[in-house]
N, C-alpha and C positions, 0 to 999 in steps of 0.2 A: 741139287746144284744149280739149278734157275733160280731158286730162292735165294739162294747166298749171293750170286751175281746181282739180282735186283737190289737186295740190300746192301752190297758193297755200292753198288752205283748211287742208291740213296744216300747212303752215308757220305761218299764223295760228293755229291751235288750240296746235301746240308754245309758239309765243312767248306766247301767252296763260298757258299751263300754267307758262312758267317753266324749260321742259326744253331748249328750243331755243338754240343757240349762234348768234351774229350770223354768218352766212356771210360769206365773202372776197368782195368785190366787184371782178371783174376789169374795169377801165374798158373799156367796149364802146359802139359808137354803136347806136343804134336798128336794129332789124332792117331790113333793107332798104336802109339807107343805107350808102353807101362806107365802108370803114374808112381812117380817116385814118393817112397814111404816118408820122407822127408818133408814134403810140401805141407803147409799148414791146412792146406783142403784136403790132402789126402789123409792127415791124421783126424780130421773132423769128420771125415767120410768113413772112414775105419771106426769110429766110436771111441777114439782116445782123446776123450774131451780134457781130461788132465793134462795131457801133454800139449793140448792145444792153448790151454791157459798158460803153461809155464812157458811155451814160446811166445805169446804175445807179451807177457811179463818181460821176456829178456830181450826181444827185440824192437817192440812199440811201433810195429809198422801199422798202418791202417787195415790191411788186408788182415793180419793176425789178429789185430783188436777186433774187427769184425767176427770173425770165426771164434773168437773167445767169448764175444759176447753169445753169439749162436749156442756154443757149446754151454756156457753158464746156464742158458735157459734149459737147456736140455736135461741140465743136473739138477734143475729147481732153485737154483741160485739167482732168483730174480733181481734182489739189490745190487748184487755184483754186475749181472748184466748191466742194469739200468746205469752202473757207474762207468763200465765200457763202454757203453752208448754214449754217454755224457762226454767221456775224455774223446771218445771218436769225433763227436759233432764240434768238439772245441780245438781239436789239435790237427785233424786231416787236412792236407793240402788239397785233397780233390774236393771240389764242391760237390761231387756226386756221393762220395762217402759222408761227407757232413749231410748233406739231404737224406740219405738212407738212415744215418744214426738219428738224425731228427724225428724221422716218421717212425722208426722203431720207439722212440722215447714218449711220442704222442700216443702210440698204440699203447706201451705197457703202464703208461700212466692215467689212461683214459680220458685224455682230454677230447674236448668237443670239436667235431669237424674233421672226425679221421676221413671218411670218403673224400670230401674236397682235398684235404692233404695228400692223401695218397694218388688222387686223379693228378693233382699238380705236379707231384714229383715226378710220376710216370710220365707225363707230359713233357716235362722239361728235360729228363734224361732219358729218351725213348730206346736208346741202345745200351743202357748201362745194366750190367746184370744185378748187381747189389742193391740198386735202386729199385729196379723190376721184381727182384726177389722180395725186398721189404714191402713193395705196394702189394704184391699178391698175397704176402701173410695179411695184411692189413685189410685186403677185400673179403680174405676167406673170413677173419674173425669177425666182420661185419656182416657174413653171410652173403655176399655179392659175389658167387662162385664164379658166374662167367665172367666177371672181370680179374677174379683172381686168376683163374685159368690163364686169360690173355696176358696177364703181367707175368707168370711164371713160364708161358710160352717166349715171351720176349726176352727172358732171362736166359732159357736154353738157347736160343738164336746167338745170343751175344756171347754166351759162354756155353759151347756145347758139351763141355766136359763137368759140368756144376750138377751133379747126381742128385742134389737134393731138390733142384728146380724141377726135374722131371717128376720126382716122389710127390711133391707139393701139387704140381700141375694135375697129375693122376688123380690125387686126393679130390681137387676142386671139380675134376670132369665127373668124377663118381656120385657127386652130390647134386 
C-alpha cells in the first residue's frame, strides 16, 4: 500500500512539473473483480489468440492492435505481427503506444542499438505498462535479465492485472 502511495505521489509530482508522459491505460476491471471474458486482455490471457486478432481487425484500437501483435507472435505469425506493430507505430494517438511499437519493431527486425532504444523508451515512459513490457522483452532478448525484470516490475506496478508482465518477470528473475 505504501508503495502505491509513493508511486501516486511521484506521478502527481511529475505531472505537475510537466515532465511526465501520460501512461497508456490498459482497460482493467477493479482489483478483486472478475475479468470480463470480452476484454481484449482477457482474450489474450486466456489464449484466445484468433479472437484477439479478429477483435483488432474490427475495432482498430491501439490496445487491441498491440494485443493482436502479441497474439500473432505467440502463433508464430511474425510478418503479421510486424505489420500490426507498424500500423500501431503509424496510427496510435498515444506517444507511448507509438514508442512501444517502434521498440517491438526494432527488436523483431534486429536493428542495432536495441539496449539504448529500450533504456530510452523505459526512461521516457516510466509508468507506462506497454512501454515497460516491450522494454522488458527487449532486455530479455538481449540477455540483460536484471533490466528485463525491472521493466516487467514497472509494468506490473502500472497495470497490476497484466498477468503476462508477472509471468515474464518470473522468467527474468529465474535466469
